[in-house]
N, C-alpha and C positions, 0 to 999 in steps of 0.2 A: 232509189233518188230520182235518177236523168228519169227513170219510164214516169213518175210520178208527174215531176216538171212539163214534160212534152205532153202530159193529158191536162194539165193545167193549160199552157199555151196553148193548145187547140180550141179549148173551149172557155177561154176567158175574153177579158175584152179588148185586149192588144189586135187580135183579128179582125176585127174590125176598121182596124186603120190600115192593116196589111192590103184589105181588100181595094183600095185605094192606086194600088201599085207601087208601093215602097217597097216590095220584095221581088228582087230579081235574082234567077239563078241561073247557073251558069255550068254548064257540065261539058265544056272543051279542058283540056288537061294540061298541067303544067309542065315545066320540062323536069320538076324533079317527080313527078308522075309518069312523065311519059313512059308508054308501052313501046318499045323498039320492036321492029319488023321481026327479028329472031326469036320473039318471045315464044314461047312453047306454049302457052294459052291464049294466043292472039283471038279463038274463038271465043273465050271465056268474055277477055275484054271488049270485043265487040257488042256481045251479049248484057255486058255490063253497062256500056255506054247507050243500049235503047232503053236499058230500065231505068236510070239517070233521067233521060230524055222522057219518058213516058211519065215518072213521077212529075219532073216538072212540068208537063200537060196537065196533069190530072189537078195538082193544087193550084195553080194560076186560072185555073179555067174554073175552079168551083172556091175562090176565095169567098166570104170568109169561111170557107169549109162548113158550111153549114147543111150541106147536102147529105144524106145519109146513108147516100152509099158509096160515096166517096172513098171511106176505109175500108169497103169490102172490095172495092176495086183497086185500091191500092196493095191491098194484103193478095190478092191473086198475082198481082205482078209481082211481089216477094217471094211467092211461094214457088212462082214459077221459074222464077231465078234460080231458087235453091236447088230445087231439083235438076235444073241443068248444070249447075257447078259439081252439086254431088255425082252426078252421073259420069262426068268428065274426069273426076280425080278416082271412084269406083273402076272404071273403065282402064285407069294406067295404073291402078297400081292394087285392086282387089285382089289379085293373085300373088303380091309381094308378099314372103314371109320375112322380109326385112323392116317392112315398112308396112305397117298395119293403123291405117287411119280410120275404119270404117267407122269407130264409134263414134270419135270426136264430131265427122262428116255428116251422121246421122243425127246427131244433136246439131247441127247448125240448118239440117234441110227442115227437122221439125219445128225449130225454132223460125225458121223462115214462114214456113206453113204455116203460122199462125199468128205472126208480127203482123202490127196494127201501128198504122204512123202515131198514133193516139198513146198508144202503152209502149213499142219499141221492147226490148233493144234489137240491136241492127248488128248485128255479126261481122266481124270483120277478120280476118284471116292475117296470123302472124307466126313469124321464124325468133326464136332466141337459142343461145346458148345454151345446152343442157348442164346445169351446175353439178349435177350430182354425177355426172360421168367423168371417168377419168382419161378417156379416149376421144377424139373431134367428134362427139353428136351433137345433134341440134333437137330441138321441139317444135312441133308445126301443132298449133292450134286455132279454130275459131272462136273468139269471144261468145258465150252463149249465155243464155238467162241462167242454169243451173248452178249453183255455188262452186260445184268443184267440176272444173272442165275436162272432159277427156280428152288429155293431151298425148301427141304420139310422138314417140321418137323418131329418128331417122340418122343413118352416117352421111358425113359430109361428102362423102362418092361411096356409091354401089350399082351395080352394074344394072339394075332392074330402072335405076332412073336414066341411064345413057340409051337405052331401049327406048324410054317413055318419046313417043313420036319422032323417032329416030333424033333426039334433041342432043344424043353427043355432050350433052352437058352434067355435072355433077350433081347430085340431090340438093344441095344447098341453093344452087343457081334455080333449079328446077322448081322449088317451093318458093323462093323468092320471085319466079315470072308470075306463078300462080296470083302471089299475096299482089303483086302490083295492077294484075288483070281484075281480079276479085272485087278488090275495095274500092273502085271505080264506081261502082253501083250506088255507092252512099255519097255520091257527092249532093245531089239535090236535097235528101235528107239531112246531111250536116248542114248544107247551107240555109235550109228552111229552119232548123232548127237556131242555128245563129242568128237568124234574121226576126223572128219571134221573142227570141231569149232579149234580145237588144230592145225590140218593142215594146216588151213587156215591163222591163225595168224601169224604159222611159215614162210608161203610162202609170207605174206603181207609183213612181217618184211623183208624179205627176198627182197622183190621189193622195198620198200622202201629204202632200204642200196642200192640198186645198183643206184636208181634215183639220190641218195645222190651223188654218188662216181663218176658216169659217166658221169651224163646231164650236160648242160651247166649252166654254172654260171648264179644267178637270183640276181636281187636286190628287195628289199621290194617290190615297185611299179609293176613290174612285176610277183612277187609271186601271189600279188591280181588279177592282170589283167588274170594270168593263170587260178587261180582260180574261177574268174567270167567266163570266156569264156568255162570252163568245169564243170560250175553250176550245170547240172543234173546230172552229173558223181559225184557230192559233194553232192548233197542234198538228196541224197538215206539215209534211215532208217538205213542201216547197216554199217559196216564198210570197207572202200575202198584202194585201192593200190593209187599208182601217176598218174597224168594224162598223157596221150598219148602223148601228145607233150606242149611246152611251149611257150607263147607269150614273144616276146620281144619288148622290149619299152625304148628309154631313154637308152639305155646301153650304159656304155663308153667301147671304147678297145684301147691298145696302139698298133699301127700298124709301118710298116715299108715299105714304100710308095718308090715306082719308077715313075719317071715323063720324059719320054725320051727329051720331049723339054726344058728342063730346063738347066741352065749354067751346064758346065763341072764342075763336083766336087760336084755338088750340086743336082745330079739326085735323091739319094738315100738320106732318111731321114728320122728320124724317126716321128711321128705324134700321133697324137690323132684325133679317131672317134668317131661318136655318131651313134650307130643305134637307127634310130627314129620309125620305125614298120618292126615287121615280127613274123616268128613262127618257132620252131625249133622242129624237128621230132624226139627226142630224143632216142627211143627203135625201131626203125624200126633196119633190119640186117645190111645195113650199114647206120648207124646215117646219117642225113641231114638236112639244115635249110636254109633261107635265108631272107634278110631286106634288106629295103632302109635304105643309111648309106648315112653320109657326112663324109669326112674327112678333118683333117687341117694340114698342116705343113708350118713352116714359111722359105718362099725363096723369095730372090731378083728377082724381074722382071717375078713372076709368082705368079698368084693367088694363096692364102692362102688355099682358102676351093674349096673342089669339092663333089660333090653329085653323087652317083649311087648305087650299089647294091654291097651287100655283101654276100657271099656263105660260110656255115659250113662243115664242113664235121668230123663226127666222134666225133660229141662235142668239139671237143679242135681245132682244125684248121678252121682258116677263109682265104679266098682269096676275095678280093675286088676290083673293078672295077670305076672309079670317074671320072667326064668329067666336065669343064666348060671354057667356050670361047675357043673351038677348041684344048683344052688341054687333052690327054688320062693321065691316071696314072692307075698303079696298087698296090696293096700293101697287104700286109700280116701280120697274126696277131695269137697269140695264146690266149687261154684263161684263162689271168693270175688271174683274177678274183678267180679262184677254188683254188688258194693257199692258198688265205685268208679268205675262206668261211668256216665258221662252218656248220658240217651236222645238228648237235642240233638244233641251231640258225634256219636255213633254213626248218627243219622239221616245228619247234615250230612256226615259221610263216604260214606253209601251214596251220597247227592245227588252229591258229588262224583265218586267210581268209576264212576256209573253216565253222565255226562256223557265220561268220557273212554272208555269204550266205545261210543260212538255216531258 
């Protein structure tokens, strides 16, 4: 889900807002993340900081990320760092019989070699107690794409760790040093995702508010049909904005109809119309829609029902034409249902029907 969300963030509308400079990225390290001078993997840390700065430079320089070469450049930065970190660990532990980490390290390197900012994920290194062990052992592992991460075990203390770079530290301290140094490279990435996610949520909230404010009113069946019609839009694993169009079905309207052939004094009457089926493009520069509709008015010596076409303009105004037995009519309407429609209730309907399509 995180991978799909990031992809959506990169290509969604939120990025254009970030181009204005609302996103800032900080590669400095807090006290909690501080890498001390006696850190065994100080060189990996220095490299990680440079990766953060390189990613920051590329992201901010190319906002709103429409440069097709940008993701390739970032992928190369990730790949080079993954190779550097993998070489450091393999050099230190490649010959160790007590700590066999090559498989997980290979996973990390392969992952970073193909990681793109738009697809992720970006590995982190972790240590954790080995719950399945009776003695004091720990697990070390990179979080990578495969469902089954090849974790490696290590004792809290072993002579192979004390020899690493003359560390004279136990194994847990050595791998905690590596985690503190390695994970710094993600700082720019994490802040970018956090910033774009926040902007995305703001934009989606704005888009749904606008949809509920200005779009054509809809009954519950119409919401269901709209959700079904746009099922590909709603079936994604990330949060989405409103649909691009609305299905019209069995929609009631109060109309004012004019029939030229009716008796004098009864030419113009209020009536009821039902839109049988249609569509409304609510978010166009000039919103418009159309439907097949029938209108009913009670007149003497004139057919009560005429069927034809109703056109919608700007989500609020409608004009229709009806015909029966050689008699034409023209009618007008305003979308009065919007006066009684609850924004919250309408949004909850979309949320409920969206869940049913997944």
